[in-house]
C-alpha positions as CSV (number, residue, x, y, z in Angstrom):
1,M,-10.0,7.9,-25.0
2,S,-7.3,5.2,-24.8
3,E,-3.7,5.4,-25.8
4,Y,-2.0,2.7,-27.7
5,R,1.6,1.6,-27.0
6,H,3.1,-1.1,-29.2
7,G,-0.3,-2.2,-30.4
8,R,-1.7,-2.6,-26.9
9,V,-4.0,-0.4,-24.9
10,A,-2.0,1.3,-22.2
11,R,-3.3,0.8,-18.6
12,P,-3.2,3.6,-16.1
13,R,0.0,3.4,-14.1
14,R,-0.6,2.3,-10.5
15,P,1.1,4.0,-7.5
16,W,4.5,2.6,-6.6
17,Y,3.2,1.4,-3.2
18,A,0.6,-0.9,-4.9
19,R,3.2,-2.1,-7.4
20,T,5.8,-2.8,-4.7
21,L,3.3,-4.9,-2.7
22,R,2.1,-6.5,-6.0
23,L,-1.6,-5.8,-5.1
24,K,-3.9,-7.7,-7.5
25,H,-7.3,-7.2,-6.0
26,L,-7.1,-3.8,-4.2
27,Y,-6.9,-0.7,-6.3
28,L,-5.6,2.1,-4.1
29,S,-5.6,5.7,-5.2
30,N,-2.5,7.9,-4.9
31,L,-4.0,9.5,-1.8
32,W,-4.5,6.2,0.0
33,C,-0.9,5.1,-0.8
34,V,0.4,8.3,0.8
35,V,-1.8,7.9,3.8
36,L,-0.8,4.3,4.3
37,F,2.9,4.7,3.7
38,E,3.9,8.2,4.7
39,G,1.2,8.4,7.4
40,S,2.5,5.3,9.1
41,I,6.0,6.7,9.1
42,A,4.8,10.1,10.5
43,I,2.8,8.4,13.3
44,A,5.8,6.2,14.2
45,V,8.1,9.2,14.3
46,L,5.7,11.2,16.4
47,M,5.3,8.3,18.8
48,A,9.0,7.9,19.0
49,L,9.6,11.7,19.6
50,T,7.1,11.6,22.5
51,E,8.9,8.5,23.8
52,L,5.8,6.4,23.8
53,V,7.7,3.7,21.8
54,S,11.3,2.9,20.8
55,W,12.9,4.2,17.6
56,W,12.8,0.8,16.0
57,V,9.0,1.3,15.7
58,V,9.7,3.8,12.9
59,L,10.9,0.8,10.8
60,I,8.5,-1.8,12.1
61,L,5.2,0.2,11.8
62,P,5.3,0.8,8.1
63,L,6.3,-2.8,7.5
64,G,3.3,-3.9,9.6
65,V,0.9,-1.7,7.7
66,A,2.3,-3.0,4.4
67,A,1.8,-6.6,5.7
68,M,-1.8,-5.8,6.7
69,V,-2.5,-4.3,3.3
70,K,-1.1,-7.3,1.5
71,L,-3.1,-9.7,3.8
72,N,-6.2,-7.7,2.9
73,D,-5.4,-8.1,-0.8
74,F,-5.0,-11.8,-0.3
75,I,-8.3,-12.1,1.5
76,A,-10.1,-10.0,-1.1
77,G,-8.7,-12.4,-3.8
78,S,-9.8,-15.5,-2.0
79,V,-13.3,-14.1,-1.3
80,E,-13.6,-13.0,-5.0
81,R,-12.7,-16.6,-6.2
82,H,-15.4,-18.2,-4.0
83,N,-18.2,-15.9,-5.2
């Protein structure tokens, strides 16, 4: 059953991680968004606490994961156009 808002069919709201990265070709569930964002922060904090890496990795690792997700979205879009 679809809901109507202002004469248009309402689309399901995407997770904020996907909206922030403006993903067009990847459709991540809420669970995957939590794993990618909060999981990368948790791994970075654990590595910093064990002194395997510096504390700046806590900022850099989530940004690196987001860049890889965005790159994957870009590649998925280019492959989709060529098929």
